[in-house]
N, CA, C and O atoms as a MOPAC input file, in Angstrom:
PM7 MOZYME 1SCF
protein

 N    -13.84800 1   -50.42000 1   153.57200 1
 C    -13.61100 1   -51.83000 1   153.33200 1
 C    -13.19200 1   -52.48000 1   154.64700 1
 O    -12.38000 1   -51.93400 1   155.39400 1
 N    -13.75100 1   -53.63600 1   154.91400 1
 C    -13.40500 1   -54.36300 1   156.13500 1
 C    -12.29100 1   -55.34800 1   155.79500 1
 O    -12.51800 1   -56.36100 1   155.13200 1
 N    -11.09100 1   -55.03200 1   156.26000 1
 C     -9.89200 1   -55.78100 1   155.88200 1
 C     -9.93300 1   -57.23200 1   156.33700 1
 O     -9.45000 1   -58.11600 1   155.63000 1
 N    -10.49900 1   -57.48500 1   157.50300 1
 C    -10.52200 1   -58.86200 1   158.00000 1
 C    -11.34100 1   -59.76900 1   157.08400 1
 O    -11.13100 1   -60.98100 1   157.05500 1
 N    -12.27100 1   -59.18100 1   156.33800 1
 C    -13.07800 1   -60.01000 1   155.44100 1
 C    -12.23100 1   -60.60600 1   154.33100 1
 O    -12.41800 1   -61.76700 1   153.96600 1
 N    -11.30800 1   -59.83600 1   153.79300 1
 C    -10.44000 1   -60.37900 1   152.74000 1
 C     -9.61300 1   -61.53400 1   153.28400 1
 O     -9.50200 1   -62.58400 1   152.65200 1
 N     -9.04300 1   -61.33500 1   154.44100 1
 C     -8.23300 1   -62.38200 1   155.04800 1
 C     -9.07700 1   -63.61800 1   155.35700 1
 O     -8.66500 1   -64.74300 1   155.07600 1
 N    -10.24100 1   -63.40700 1   155.92700 1
 C    -11.11300 1   -64.53500 1   156.27100 1
 C    -11.58300 1   -65.28800 1   155.03600 1
 O    -11.64000 1   -66.51800 1   155.04400 1
 N    -11.92100 1   -64.56000 1   153.96800 1
 C    -12.34700 1   -65.21700 1   152.72800 1
 C    -11.22000 1   -66.08600 1   152.17500 1
 O    -11.44300 1   -67.22800 1   151.77300 1
 N    -10.01700 1   -65.53600 1   152.16000 1
 C     -8.86500 1   -66.27500 1   151.62900 1
 C     -8.56200 1   -67.49800 1   152.48500 1
 O     -8.35100 1   -68.59300 1   151.96500 1
 N     -8.54200 1   -67.30300 1   153.79300 1
 C     -8.21600 1   -68.41200 1   154.69100 1
 C     -9.28900 1   -69.48800 1   154.69200 1
 O     -8.98600 1   -70.66400 1   154.89400 1
 N    -10.54700 1   -69.10100 1   154.46600 1
 C    -11.61600 1   -70.10400 1   154.43200 1
 C    -11.44100 1   -71.05800 1   153.25900 1
 O    -11.92700 1   -72.18900 1   153.29200 1
 N    -10.74800 1   -70.60100 1   152.22400 1
 C    -10.46300 1   -71.45800 1   151.07300 1
 C     -9.10100 1   -72.13100 1   151.19300 1
 O     -8.70400 1   -72.93000 1   150.34500 1
 N     -8.39300 1   -71.78600 1   152.27400 1
 C     -7.04800 1   -72.31800 1   152.52300 1
 C     -6.07400 1   -71.94900 1   151.40400 1
 O     -5.23600 1   -72.75200 1   150.99400 1
 N     -6.20700 1   -70.72400 1   150.92900 1
 C     -5.33500 1   -70.21800 1   149.87100 1
 C     -4.23000 1   -69.36700 1   150.49000 1
 O     -4.45100 1   -68.64900 1   151.46500 1
 N     -3.05500 1   -69.46000 1   149.91300 1
 C     -1.95500 1   -68.60100 1   150.33100 1
 C     -2.12100 1   -67.22100 1   149.69400 1
 O     -2.91400 1   -67.04200 1   148.76900 1
 N     -1.36900 1   -66.26200 1   150.19900 1
 C     -1.35900 1   -64.93600 1   149.57800 1
 C     -0.92100 1   -65.04400 1   148.11900 1
 O     -1.49500 1   -64.40700 1   147.23600 1
 N      0.10800 1   -65.86100 1   147.88300 1
 C      0.63500 1   -66.00600 1   146.52200 1
 C     -0.40200 1   -66.60700 1   145.58400 1
 O     -0.58900 1   -66.12200 1   144.46800 1
 N     -1.07400 1   -67.66000 1   146.03100 1
 C     -2.06600 1   -68.30900 1   145.18700 1
 C     -3.20800 1   -67.35000 1   144.85700 1
 O     -3.66300 1   -67.28300 1   143.71600 1
 N     -3.66100 1   -66.61500 1   145.85600 1
 C     -4.74700 1   -65.64700 1   145.64900 1
 C     -4.31600 1   -64.56900 1   144.66800 1
 O     -5.05700 1   -64.23100 1   143.74400 1
 N     -3.12700 1   -64.03300 1   144.86500 1
 C     -2.61400 1   -62.99300 1   143.96800 1
 C     -2.48900 1   -63.52100 1   142.53800 1
 O     -2.82300 1   -62.82300 1   141.58100 1
 N     -2.00900 1   -64.74900 1   142.40400 1
 C     -1.88500 1   -65.35600 1   141.07200 1
 C     -3.24300 1   -65.48500 1   140.39600 1
 O     -3.36700 1   -65.22000 1   139.20000 1
 N     -4.25700 1   -65.88600 1   141.14800 1
 C     -5.60400 1   -66.02500 1   140.58800 1
 C     -6.15700 1   -64.67900 1   140.13700 1
 O     -6.94600 1   -64.61000 1   139.19400 1
 N     -5.73700 1   -63.59800 1   140.82000 1
 C     -6.19600 1   -62.26000 1   140.45900 1
 C     -5.31200 1   -61.60800 1   139.39600 1
 O     -5.66900 1   -60.57600 1   138.83000 1
 N     -4.16000 1   -62.21800 1   139.13300 1
 C     -3.23900 1   -61.66200 1   138.14600 1
 C     -2.50600 1   -60.43100 1   138.64400 1
 O     -2.19400 1   -59.52900 1   137.86600 1
 N     -2.22900 1   -60.39300 1   139.95200 1
 C     -1.51600 1   -59.26300 1   140.54300 1
 C     -0.34800 1   -59.78800 1   141.36600 1
 O     -0.23200 1   -60.99000 1   141.60300 1
 N      0.51500 1   -58.87600 1   141.79900 1
 C      1.66200 1   -59.26400 1   142.61500 1
 C      1.20300 1   -59.63500 1   144.02900 1
 O      0.21600 1   -59.10500 1   144.54000 1
 N      1.93800 1   -60.54900 1   144.63600 1
 C      1.63500 1   -60.96200 1   146.00300 1
 C      1.66000 1   -59.75700 1   146.93900 1
 O      0.81100 1   -59.63700 1   147.82200 1
 N      2.62400 1   -58.87000 1   146.75000 1
 C      2.74100 1   -57.69500 1   147.61800 1
 C      1.53100 1   -56.77100 1   147.47800 1
 O      1.12100 1   -56.12100 1   148.43900 1
 N      0.97000 1   -56.72200 1   146.27700 1
 C     -0.22000 1   -55.89000 1   146.05900 1
 C     -1.38700 1   -56.44500 1   146.83900 1
 O     -2.07600 1   -55.70600 1   147.54300 1
 N     -1.62200 1   -57.76000 1   146.72200 1
 C     -2.74000 1   -58.35700 1   147.45000 1
 C     -2.50900 1   -58.29000 1   148.95600 1
 O     -3.43900 1   -58.00900 1   149.71100 1
 N     -1.30200 1   -58.53900 1   149.39300 1
 C     -0.99100 1   -58.45200 1   150.82500 1
 C     -1.27500 1   -57.03600 1   151.32700 1
 O     -1.73500 1   -56.85100 1   152.45400 1
 N     -1.00100 1   -56.04400 1   150.48900 1
 C     -1.30100 1   -54.65800 1   150.84300 1
 C     -2.78700 1   -54.41500 1   151.00500 1
 O     -3.19600 1   -53.62500 1   151.85600 1
 N     -3.60800 1   -55.08600 1   150.19400 1
 C     -5.06700 1   -54.97900 1   150.33700 1
 C     -5.49700 1   -55.52500 1   151.70100 1
 O     -6.28100 1   -54.89800 1   152.41300 1
 N     -4.97500 1   -56.69100 1   152.05000 1
 C     -5.36500 1   -57.31400 1   153.31400 1
 C     -4.87600 1   -56.52400 1   154.51900 1
 O     -5.56200 1   -56.47100 1   155.53900 1
 N     -3.71300 1   -55.91500 1   154.41900 1
 C     -3.15800 1   -55.18000 1   155.55900 1
 C     -3.68700 1   -53.75300 1   155.64400 1
 O     -3.57100 1   -53.11000 1   156.68700 1
 N     -4.25700 1   -53.26400 1   154.57400 1
 C     -4.76100 1   -51.89600 1   154.56100 1
 C     -3.75600 1   -50.88100 1   154.06500 1
 O     -4.04400 1   -49.68400 1   154.04600 1
 N     -2.57400 1   -51.33900 1   153.66000 1
 C     -1.57000 1   -50.41300 1   153.14500 1
 C     -1.85700 1   -49.98000 1   151.71200 1
 O     -1.33000 1   -48.97000 1   151.24500 1
 N     -2.69100 1   -50.74200 1   151.02100 1
 C     -3.09200 1   -50.40900 1   149.64600 1
 C     -4.60800 1   -50.48600 1   149.56100 1
 O     -5.24800 1   -51.26900 1   150.26300 1
 N     -5.16700 1   -49.66200 1   148.69200 1
 C     -6.61100 1   -49.68900 1   148.46300 1
 C     -6.86200 1   -50.21800 1   147.06000 1
 O     -6.35600 1   -49.66100 1   146.08600 1
 N     -7.64000 1   -51.28900 1   146.95000 1
 C     -7.92000 1   -51.83100 1   145.61600 1
 C     -8.84000 1   -50.89900 1   144.83800 1
 O     -9.68400 1   -50.20900 1   145.40900 1
 N     -8.65700 1   -50.89800 1   143.53200 1
 C     -9.54000 1   -50.12700 1   142.66000 1
 C    -10.91500 1   -50.77800 1   142.66300 1
 O    -11.07500 1   -51.89600 1   143.15300 1
 N    -11.89200 1   -50.09000 1   142.12600 1
 C    -13.23300 1   -50.67700 1   142.02900 1
 C    -13.20300 1   -51.94400 1   141.18800 1
 O    -13.88200 1   -52.92200 1   141.49800 1
 N    -12.41500 1   -51.91900 1   140.12800 1
 C    -12.28400 1   -53.10200 1   139.27300 1
 C    -11.67500 1   -54.26500 1   140.05400 1
 O    -12.11400 1   -55.40700 1   139.91800 1
 N    -10.66500 1   -53.97400 1   140.87000 1
 C    -10.03000 1   -55.02000 1   141.67500 1
 C    -11.00000 1   -55.58000 1   142.70900 1
 O    -11.01100 1   -56.78500 1   142.96100 1
 N    -11.81400 1   -54.71500 1   143.30800 1
 C    -12.79900 1   -55.18200 1   144.27800 1
 C    -13.78700 1   -56.12900 1   143.60100 1
 O    -14.15800 1   -57.15500 1   144.17000 1
 N    -14.20900 1   -55.78700 1   142.39600 1
 C    -15.13100 1   -56.65000 1   141.65400 1
 C    -14.47600 1   -57.99800 1   141.34300 1
 O    -15.12300 1   -59.04000 1   141.45600 1
 N    -13.20700 1   -57.98500 1   140.95600 1
 C    -12.50300 1   -59.23000 1   140.66600 1
 C    -12.34800 1   -60.08600 1   141.92200 1
 O    -12.48600 1   -61.30800 1   141.86700 1
 N    -12.06600 1   -59.45200 1   143.03400 1
 C    -11.92600 1   -60.17300 1   144.29300 1
 C    -13.26100 1   -60.79800 1   144.68600 1
 O    -13.30700 1   -61.95200 1   145.11400 1
 N    -14.34100 1   -60.04300 1   144.54300 1
 C    -15.67400 1   -60.56600 1   144.86600 1
 C    -15.99400 1   -61.77200 1   143.99400 1
 O    -16.51600 1   -62.77300 1   144.48500 1
 N    -15.68800 1   -61.68400 1   142.71400 1
 C    -15.92600 1   -62.81700 1   141.81300 1
 C    -15.08200 1   -64.02300 1   142.22500 1
 O    -15.57200 1   -65.15200 1   142.23800 1
 N    -13.82900 1   -63.78400 1   142.55700 1
 C    -12.93100 1   -64.87000 1   142.93900 1
 C    -13.44700 1   -65.61300 1   144.16600 1
 O    -13.41000 1   -66.84300 1   144.21900 1
 N    -13.92900 1   -64.85800 1   145.15100 1
 C    -14.39500 1   -65.46600 1   146.39100 1
 C    -15.89300 1   -65.76700 1   146.37700 1
 O    -16.45600 1   -66.16700 1   147.39600 1
 N    -16.52500 1   -65.57900 1   145.24500 1
 C    -17.94900 1   -65.86900 1   145.08000 1
 C    -18.78900 1   -65.17000 1   146.14800 1
 O    -19.60500 1   -65.78700 1   146.83300 1
 N    -18.56200 1   -63.86900 1   146.26300 1
 C    -19.30100 1   -63.04400 1   147.20600 1
 C    -19.64800 1   -61.73900 1   146.51400 1
 O    -19.40700 1   -61.59300 1   145.31500 1
 N    -20.20000 1   -60.80600 1   147.23300 1
 C    -20.57600 1   -59.52900 1   146.63300 1
 C    -19.56800 1   -58.44400 1   146.99200 1
 O    -18.86100 1   -58.53400 1   147.99600 1
 N    -19.52300 1   -57.43700 1   146.16400 1
 C    -18.67800 1   -56.28400 1   146.47700 1
 C    -19.19200 1   -55.60300 1   147.74200 1
 O    -18.40300 1   -55.07200 1   148.52400 1
 N    -20.49000 1   -55.61600 1   147.94500 1
 C    -21.05800 1   -55.02000 1   149.15600 1
 C    -20.55000 1   -55.71400 1   150.41000 1
 O    -20.30800 1   -55.05800 1   151.42300 1
 N    -20.38300 1   -57.03700 1   150.35700 1
 C    -19.85000 1   -57.75800 1   151.51300 1
 C    -18.39900 1   -57.33400 1   151.77700 1
 O    -18.02000 1   -57.07900 1   152.92000 1
 N    -17.60700 1   -57.26300 1   150.72800 1
 C    -16.20400 1   -56.87500 1   150.88800 1
 C    -16.09200 1   -55.45400 1   151.43300 1
 O    -15.22800 1   -55.16600 1   152.26100 1
 N    -16.96800 1   -54.57200 1   150.96600 1
 C    -16.93300 1   -53.17500 1   151.40000 1
 C    -17.57000 1   -52.95100 1   152.76800 1
 O    -17.50400 1   -51.84800 1   153.31200 1
 N    -18.19200 1   -53.99800 1   153.33100 1
 C    -18.79800 1   -53.86600 1   154.64600 1
 C    -20.20100 1   -53.29800 1   154.63400 1
 O    -20.71300 1   -52.88900 1   155.67600 1
 N    -20.83200 1   -53.26700 1   153.46800 1
 C    -22.18500 1   -52.71200 1   153.37000 1
 C    -23.25400 1   -53.71800 1   153.76800 1
 O    -24.35000 1   -53.32800 1   154.17100 1
 N    -22.95200 1   -55.00600 1   153.66100 1
 C    -23.86300 1   -56.06400 1   154.10200 1
 C    -23.06000 1   -57.06100 1   154.92700 1
 O    -21.83900 1   -57.15300 1   154.80100 1
 N    -23.76500 1   -57.80100 1   155.76800 1
 C    -23.08100 1   -58.75500 1   156.63800 1
 C    -23.16600 1   -60.19300 1   156.16100 1
 O    -22.49800 1   -61.06200 1   156.72200 1
 N    -23.97300 1   -60.46900 1   155.13600 1
 C    -24.05500 1   -61.84000 1   154.63400 1
 C    -23.08400 1   -62.00400 1   153.46800 1
 O    -23.05500 1   -61.20700 1   152.53000 1
 N    -22.29500 1   -63.06300 1   153.56600 1
 C    -21.22800 1   -63.29900 1   152.59300 1
 C    -21.75400 1   -63.59900 1   151.19600 1
 O    -21.20600 1   -63.11300 1   150.20700 1
 N    -22.80200 1   -64.38900 1   151.11100 1
 C    -23.35700 1   -64.77000 1   149.81200 1
 C    -24.81100 1   -64.34200 1   149.75700 1
 O    -25.45600 1   -64.19400 1   150.79400 1
 N    -25.33100 1   -64.14200 1   148.55600 1
 C    -26.74700 1   -63.79800 1   148.44300 1
 C    -27.61000 1   -64.87300 1   149.08600 1
 O    -27.32300 1   -66.06500 1   148.97400 1
 N    -28.65400 1   -64.44500 1   149.75100 1
 C    -29.58300 1   -65.37100 1   150.39300 1
 C    -30.56100 1   -65.87600 1   149.33900 1
 O    -31.42400 1   -65.12500 1   148.88400 1
 N    -30.43500 1   -67.12500 1   148.95200 1
 C    -31.24200 1   -67.67500 1   147.87400 1
 C    -32.22800 1   -68.72300 1   148.36000 1
 O    -32.47300 1   -69.71400 1   147.67300 1
 N    -32.79200 1   -68.51200 1   149.53400 1
 C    -33.77500 1   -69.47300 1   150.01900 1
 C    -35.17500 1   -68.94200 1   149.72400 1
 O    -35.33000 1   -67.94800 1   149.01500 1
 N    -36.17700 1   -69.59500 1   150.26000 1
 C    -37.56400 1   -69.21600 1   150.00400 1
 C    -38.03800 1   -68.08900 1   150.90400 1
 O    -39.23600 1   -67.81000 1   150.94400 1
 N    -37.15900 1   -67.44700 1   151.61300 1
 C    -37.49600 1   -66.34800 1   152.50000 1
 C    -38.16800 1   -65.23000 1   151.70400 1
 O    -37.67700 1   -64.83400 1   150.64600 1
 N    -39.28100 1   -64.72900 1   152.21000 1
 C    -40.01100 1   -63.69300 1   151.48700 1
 C    -39.29600 1   -62.34700 1   151.52900 1
 O    -39.67300 1   -61.43300 1   150.79500 1
 N    -38.27500 1   -62.20500 1   152.36800 1
 C    -37.54600 1   -60.94200 1   152.41600 1
 C    -36.57300 1   -60.80500 1   151.24500 1
 O    -36.04700 1   -59.71800 1   151.00700 1
 N    -36.33100 1   -61.87700 1   150.52400 1
 C    -35.44900 1   -61.82700 1   149.36300 1
 C    -36.24200 1   -61.23400 1   148.20000 1
 O    -37.29600 1   -61.76000 1   147.84000 1
 N    -35.75000 1   -60.14900 1   147.61100 1
 C    -36.51200 1   -59.52300 1   146.53000 1
 C    -36.58600 1   -60.41700 1   145.30100 1
 O    -35.64800 1   -61.15000 1   144.98800 1
 N    -37.70800 1   -60.34200 1   144.61800 1
 C    -37.91700 1   -61.09400 1   143.39400 1
 C    -38.28000 1   -60.11000 1   142.29300 1
 O    -39.15900 1   -59.26700 1   142.47300 1
 N    -37.61500 1   -60.21400 1   141.16900 1
 C    -37.89200 1   -59.32200 1   140.04700 1
 C    -38.66000 1   -60.08300 1   138.98600 1
 O    -38.29100 1   -61.20100 1   138.62900 1
 N    -39.70500 1   -59.49500 1   138.48900 1
 C    -40.51900 1   -60.09400 1   137.43700 1
 C    -39.96500 1   -59.65200 1   136.08500 1
 O    -40.02300 1   -58.47200 1   135.73900 1
 N    -39.43100 1   -60.60100 1   135.32800 1
 C    -38.80900 1   -60.26900 1   134.04600 1
 C    -39.80800 1   -59.78200 1   133.00800 1
 O    -39.41800 1   -59.13800 1   132.03500 1
 N    -41.07200 1   -60.07500 1   133.19400 1
 C    -42.04600 1   -59.62900 1   132.19500 1
 C    -42.34500 1   -58.13900 1   132.30600 1
 O    -43.02100 1   -57.57600 1   131.44500 1
 N    -41.84800 1   -57.49800 1   133.35700 1
 C    -41.97500 1   -56.05200 1   133.49000 1
 C    -40.76800 1   -55.39700 1   132.81600 1
 O    -39.92500 1   -54.79100 1   133.47800 1
 N    -40.70200 1   -55.52900 1   131.51200 1
 C    -39.52400 1   -55.12700 1   130.74400 1
 C    -39.14300 1   -53.66700 1   130.90100 1
 O    -37.95600 1   -53.34000 1   130.91300 1
 N    -40.10700 1   -52.79900 1   131.02000 1
 C    -39.80200 1   -51.36900 1   131.05000 1
 C    -39.05500 1   -50.95600 1   132.31300 1
 O    -38.43500 1   -49.89300 1   132.33500 1
 N    -39.09800 1   -51.77300 1   133.36300 1
 C    -38.45600 1   -51.39300 1   134.62300 1
 C    -37.09100 1   -52.05200 1   134.80900 1
 O    -36.42700 1   -51.80800 1   135.81600 1
 N    -36.66400 1   -52.87300 1   133.86600 1
 C    -35.41800 1   -53.60900 1   134.03600 1
 C    -34.36600 1   -53.20200 1   133.01700 1
 O    -34.67800 1   -52.86900 1   131.87400 1
 N    -33.12200 1   -53.23600 1   133.45200 1
 C    -31.98700 1   -53.06600 1   132.55500 1
 C    -31.03400 1   -54.21200 1   132.85800 1
 O    -30.25000 1   -54.14500 1   133.80500 1
 N    -31.10500 1   -55.26500 1   132.04800 1
 C    -30.27500 1   -56.44800 1   132.24700 1
 C    -29.14900 1   -56.46500 1   131.23600 1
 O    -29.26000 1   -55.90000 1   130.14800 1
 N    -28.06100 1   -57.12100 1   131.61000 1
 C    -26.95000 1   -57.23900 1   130.67900 1
 C    -26.35700 1   -58.63500 1   130.75400 1
 O    -26.48400 1   -59.33100 1   131.76100 1
 N    -25.70600 1   -59.02900 1   129.66500 1
 C    -24.97800 1   -60.28200 1   129.57600 1
 C    -23.61300 1   -59.95200 1   128.98600 1
 O    -23.52200 1   -59.31600 1   127.93600 1
 N    -22.56000 1   -60.38100 1   129.65700 1
 C    -21.19000 1   -60.10700 1   129.20700 1
 C    -20.94200 1   -58.61500 1   129.00500 1
 O    -20.20700 1   -58.21800 1   128.10100 1
 N    -21.55500 1   -57.79800 1   129.84700 1
 C    -21.32100 1   -56.35900 1   129.79400 1
 C    -22.14300 1   -55.61000 1   128.75900 1
 O    -22.04900 1   -54.38600 1   128.66800 1
 N    -22.94900 1   -56.32100 1   127.98000 1
 C    -23.78100 1   -55.67300 1   126.96000 1
 C    -25.23800 1   -55.72700 1   127.38900 1
 O    -25.75200 1   -56.79400 1   127.72500 1
 N    -25.90500 1   -54.57700 1   127.37700 1
 C    -27.30900 1   -54.52900 1   127.76200 1
 C    -28.15600 1   -55.33800 1   126.80000 1
 O    -27.92200 1   -55.34200 1   125.59100 1
 N    -29.14600 1   -56.02300 1   127.35900 1
 C    -30.08400 1   -56.77200 1   126.52800 1
 C    -31.11600 1   -55.81300 1   125.95000 1
 O    -31.62400 1   -54.93000 1   126.64000 1
 N    -31.40900 1   -56.00400 1   124.68300 1
 C    -32.46200 1   -55.21100 1   124.05500 1
 C    -33.80800 1   -55.73900 1   124.52200 1
 O    -33.89100 1   -56.82700 1   125.09200 1
 N    -34.85300 1   -54.97300 1   124.28300 1
 C    -36.19900 1   -55.41400 1   124.64100 1
 C    -36.51900 1   -56.73200 1   123.92100 1
 O    -37.12400 1   -57.63100 1   124.50500 1
 N    -36.11100 1   -56.83800 1   122.65900 1
 C    -36.35000 1   -58.05800 1   121.88400 1
 C    -35.61400 1   -59.24800 1   122.49600 1
 O    -36.17400 1   -60.34100 1   122.58100 1
 N    -34.35900 1   -59.04900 1   122.92300 1
 C    -33.59200 1   -60.14100 1   123.53800 1
 C    -34.23200 1   -60.59700 1   124.85200 1
 O    -34.25300 1   -61.79200 1   125.14900 1
 N    -34.74900 1   -59.65900 1   125.63200 1
 C    -35.41100 1   -60.03400 1   126.87800 1
 C    -36.68800 1   -60.81400 1   126.58400 1
 O    -36.99900 1   -61.77500 1   127.28900 1
 N    -37.42200 1   -60.41700 1   125.56400 1
 C    -38.62800 1   -61.14700 1   125.18900 1
 C    -38.27500 1   -62.56100 1   124.72800 1
 O    -38.99200 1   -63.51300 1   125.03600 1
 N    -37.16300 1   -62.70000 1   123.98600 1
 C    -36.72600 1   -64.01800 1   123.53700 1
 C    -36.31900 1   -64.88700 1   124.73500 1
 O    -36.60400 1   -66.08400 1   124.76500 1
 N    -35.66800 1   -64.29000 1   125.69600 1
 C    -35.26400 1   -65.01000 1   126.89200 1
 C    -36.49000 1   -65.51900 1   127.64900 1
 O    -36.54000 1   -66.67900 1   128.05700 1
 N    -37.46800 1   -64.65000 1   127.83000 1
 C    -38.69900 1   -65.03300 1   128.52700 1
 C    -39.39800 1   -66.15900 1   127.77000 1
 O    -39.87500 1   -67.11700 1   128.37800 1
 N    -39.45800 1   -66.04400 1   126.44500 1
 C    -40.09000 1   -67.09000 1   125.62900 1
 C    -39.34300 1   -68.41500 1   125.77000 1
 O    -39.96500 1   -69.47500 1   125.83900 1
 N    -38.01900 1   -68.35500 1   125.81300 1
 C    -37.20900 1   -69.56300 1   125.98600 1
 C    -37.53000 1   -70.24200 1   127.32000 1
 O    -37.75800 1   -71.45100 1   127.36100 1
 N    -37.54900 1   -69.47600 1   128.39800 1
 C    -37.82500 1   -70.04100 1   129.72100 1
 C    -39.22200 1   -70.65600 1   129.75100 1
 O    -39.40700 1   -71.74800 1   130.28900 1
 N    -40.20600 1   -69.96300 1   129.17700 1
 C    -41.57000 1   -70.50300 1   129.16500 1
 C    -41.64200 1   -71.80600 1   128.37700 1
 O    -42.30800 1   -72.74600 1   128.81000 1
 N    -40.97200 1   -71.88300 1   127.23100 1
 C    -40.97400 1   -73.09800 1   126.41700 1
 C    -40.27500 1   -74.23300 1   127.16600 1
 O    -40.75400 1   -75.36800 1   127.15600 1
 N    -39.16000 1   -73.93700 1   127.80600 1
 C    -38.42400 1   -74.94700 1   128.56900 1
 C    -39.28900 1   -75.49300 1   129.69800 1
 O    -39.34400 1   -76.70400 1   129.91200 1
 N    -39.95400 1   -74.61400 1   130.41100 1
 C    -40.81800 1   -75.05100 1   131.50700 1
 C    -41.98000 1   -75.90500 1   130.99800 1
 O    -42.37800 1   -76.88200 1   131.63200 1
 N    -42.50400 1   -75.52200 1   129.85900 1
 C    -43.61700 1   -76.28400 1   129.28200 1
 C    -43.16500 1   -77.70300 1   128.91600 1
 O    -43.87900 1   -78.67600 1   129.16100 1
 N    -41.96600 1   -77.80300 1   128.32500 1
 C    -41.42600 1   -79.12200 1   127.98900 1
 C    -41.18600 1   -79.97500 1   129.22900 1
 O    -41.33700 1   -81.19600 1   129.18800 1
 N    -40.81400 1   -79.33400 1   130.32500 1
 C    -40.53200 1   -80.05100 1   131.57100 1
 C    -41.78700 1   -80.25600 1   132.41000 1
 O    -41.73600 1   -80.86700 1   133.47800 1
 N    -42.92200 1   -79.73800 1   131.91900 1
 C    -44.17700 1   -79.88500 1   132.65000 1
 C    -44.26500 1   -79.00700 1   133.87700 1
 O    -44.96600 1   -79.34800 1   134.83000 1
 N    -43.57300 1   -77.88900 1   133.87300 1
 C    -43.55200 1   -76.98900 1   135.01900 1
 C    -44.36400 1   -75.71800 1   134.78800 1
 O    -44.06600 1   -74.68600 1   135.39000 1
 N    -45.36200 1   -75.76900 1   133.94800 1
 C    -46.17300 1   -74.57700 1   133.69100 1
 C    -47.13700 1   -74.35000 1   134.83000 1
 O    -47.53300 1   -75.27800 1   135.53600 1
 N    -47.50700 1   -73.08300 1   134.99300 1
 C    -48.42700 1   -72.73900 1   136.09300 1
 C    -49.84000 1   -72.59000 1   135.59800 1
 O    -50.74300 1   -72.30300 1   136.38500 1

């Protein structure tokens, strides 16, 4: 884990240690320990921190250098085709979507696009 990233993320939002800890539901000393390296956050805590700062766990862990997912039209950004159901395992609120639910989702998006005149 790259410790300076936690500090930089917090400071970029102009949040105090106390405010950040309160948002995470932990003690200020616990969060300060994460930033200083005296404590190691659990995997669950890392996920909560990533959600709080709207970044990825990979960024916090130092596995990638971009803070947020790259969502531009760059062709290097992977695109997943939802109609390839057999190759995907998607979940909502921690529960995996069934094949039927994924088909319903795809049908919903297609109907919405048709109503908006965005069909291909």
